[in-house]
N, C-alpha and C positions, 0 to 999 in steps of 0.2 A: 344548775334547777331545770326543771322539765318546762316546756312552753305550753301555756295555757291553750286550750282550742279555743277559740274567739265563739261568744254566744250569736245564735243565727242573724240577729238584727246587724252583726258586724261581718257578717260573709254575704252582702248582696251582691259583691264584685268579684267574688272566689274567682281566681285563676286568671281575670280580665288582664289585658294589656291596655296601659293607657296613655294618651298625649295629653298635656296639659300647656298651651302656649301662654305665654305670660305668667310663667306659674313663679316665676322669682319674687313675687310680692302680693299683697292683697287679695281678693278673692280666688286667685288662680292658684296662691299657695295654700290657701286655706281648703280648697278641693283638693290638690295632690295631697294634702296629709287624710282625708275624709277620704279619698280613695284607697289608699294604703290601708287606713284603720278597717274598712269596708272589706277587706281581702284580696285586693288587685296584687296579682304575682309581680306587675311591675309599673313604675310609673315613667316617664320619661320627661322633666320638665324644660320647657323651649323658653328664651328668651334672649334679649340681648345683654342683660345686666349677668354679666359672667360669675363674676367673684360672688354676688349676691347667689345667684341660683345654683350654683356650686356647694354654698355653704346650706342652702336652703335642702336640697340632695340630702348631705350627708346627715343633716338634723333628722329629716324623716325618716331615714333606713338607708343606709349606705348599699344594703346588698338588693333592694329591691326599686329604690331611685336613683336615676341619672339624670345629668344635666346635659344637654346639647345647645350650641348656641344656634340661634335660629331670627333672623330678622324677616316678619312675615310679608313683607313688602316687597320682597325679593322671591319669586316664586320658585328658583332653583333651590333657594336652601330651604323652602316648603317642603320640596319633592325629597331632597338630601334626608331632610328631619324624617320622613313619614320611610325611606328606603332605609334607614339606619336602624330604626326601630324593629323594623318587620326582618331586619335582615340577625339583629341580636336577639329578638325574643320570640321569631318565627309566625308572628303575626300581629295585628292591630285592632282591636276590640271599640275602643272609644277614644274620640277626639274631642276635647273640649276645647275649641277654638274662642279663648279668651282676651289675646293681645288686642290692648287699643290704646288711645292715646287721647286726652280732652282737647278741646277746641284751644289754642293756644292764645287768644284774646278776646272771645267771647263776640265775634265779631257777626254784624246783622247784614242783612242784604247790600244793604246801601252800600256798607264801608269793606264789604267781603274781598279777602286777599286772594287771588287764585292760586297762586303758589303754595299759601297755607292750605287752603281747602284740598289741593291736590295729596299735600303730604297726612292728611288726616284722612283723605279718601283712601290713600295706598295701604295704610294699616290696619282701618277700620272697616271698610268694605273689599277693597282688592284683595288685602290678607284673608280677610273671610274665607273669599270666593276660591282663593287659592287653597287653604286648611280643607274645605269642606270636599274640594277637587281631588286632592290626591289621597286624601284619607278615604273616602268612597272608592276610588280605584283599587287602594290596596286593599280595601275590606273584599270587593266584588271579585278582585282576583284570588282571594284567598279562601273565597266560599263563606265569609263571616258573615253574620247578621249583626255589622256593626251600630253603635249608635254617635251620632255627633251631635254636638250640643254647642251653640254658639251664643254667645255674651251679646245681647242686645242693650235697651235701656227702655226706661217708662216713656222717655222722650221719642223711642221710635216710632209710635203711634197716634203723636201730636205733635202741635207746633209748638213754638216756645219764641221769648221773646230776643234770645239773643243765640250765639253758639249755633249759627245756623248750619256751620259746616258739618258738626258733631253729630247734631239732631238728621240731617241728609242722610250720613253716612249708618246711621244707625235703622235708619228707614232701609235703606239697601238691604240690611243685614236680614230684617225681618221676611222681606221680599226673597231672598236669596234661600231662606230657610221654607218657605210655602212652595219654592217651586223645586229645590231639592227634594224636598219629602214625596211630592208627587212623583219624580221622576226616579226616585232610588227605592220607592215601595216593593217593587216587583222582586227586588235583589235580598229584600228584608232588612234594609237599613232604613232603619229611625233617625229622623232629622229633627231637632226642636231648638229652642231658644230660651233664653232666662232674661228677662228684662227687670232689675235691680234698681229698686229707688238709690233715695239719697244714702247711702253707707255710711257708718261711722268709723273712719279709719283717721289713723295718724295723718295720712295725707289730706284727708277732710278738713283736719283742724288747721292744717298750715295753709290750705288755700285759702280758707274762709277766714284767716287770721283770730281765729278762737285760743283764749288761752289756756284752756283745761277740757278734760274731759266732760264737766258737770254742764260747760257752755256749750260743748259740742252735742251731747245730749238734747238739751232745749232747741238748738237749732235742728237737729235733726228730724226730732218729733214733731216740727210742724209741717214736713213732708209725709205724714203718717196718719192714719186714723188710729191706730193702736199706740198704746203706750209702751213707751223704751224705745229703743235705738236698734235699726237695722244694722247688723252686724255682718262680715263676711260669712260666717258660719253659716247665717239663714240662706244665703245664697249658696253656699257649697253643699247643703243638706238638699236644696232643689235640683241641684244638676246631678248628685248622686243618685238622686230616684229617676232621673231622667235616663241617666244612665245605666240603671239596674231593669232586672225585670220585673220590678214591681210596674213598671209603665211600659209593659210589651204592647200594649195597643194603643200606644198615644206617639203621633208622629206629627208633625205639622204645627205644633203649638208653640204660641209665645208665652211662657208662664213668667205673670208678674209677680215679683216678691219684692213687696213696696207696703206694706201695711195697709192698704187699702187706697193708697194714692192716687190711682186711676181711676177706680169707683167715687171716689169724692170729687177729682176734677170732672166727672160726669155730671154728678149731683149738681155741683154748682151749676154747670153749662145750663142743665136743663132747669133749674130755679130760675136762672136768668133770661133765657127763654120763654117760659112759662109769666114769668112776669111783666114783659114784654108782650105777652098776646092779651092778659088780662087787666 
């Protein structure tokens, strides 16, 4: 059977080589699939979940998708990941630095465990920095006008009642993106972040003790002004946009994919402020 030529909207990333960290599940897996569907020549999934990562790579496209073990908290492993990718495919066009972990116990400032803080920071902040650093070096050395996208959070620009370690680390991601975008613009390398709201996933269901998808949808809707549930696909759409030429003049942006959560919070804060004044 003759291969069908993909329609133009599916060729946003034609010929590109991408790395997706945290690509064995969730937003990372959905984005890796999007990249292939939009014409990427190769996608390297990087994760610590080896069996799952290999299975995902095969299920996406065994000819164009590979798996490499990488713990992003270890800079040497990140450096090796980038070098192996460039060695195999000749270049690196896109780095989606997505690997991250949640707060283990929702700790507040008063009960913060510094060893747990270090673990969250090692992956969510330091790991992001290592991915940006080594991807940018490879892009600059290869003369590639690359795209780097990091996963932040709606909590990256505001405070929260708990999970202080996680919130601190995500604030660091946005600071990294804004600084890197300035420093790399002269090389034509664009650096942006996506900030997802509450995403409806099987992990969300387990974490919140929800019995079924209907119950999860009702809960997730509370974090959005739009009807329906935020899915991994919605975040993958945003990442694909930032990785494509459609966003060729966009850098230093933190793109919220949250159904209006941040806007709603701002409105609530302003309402309280004006109520206090008048």
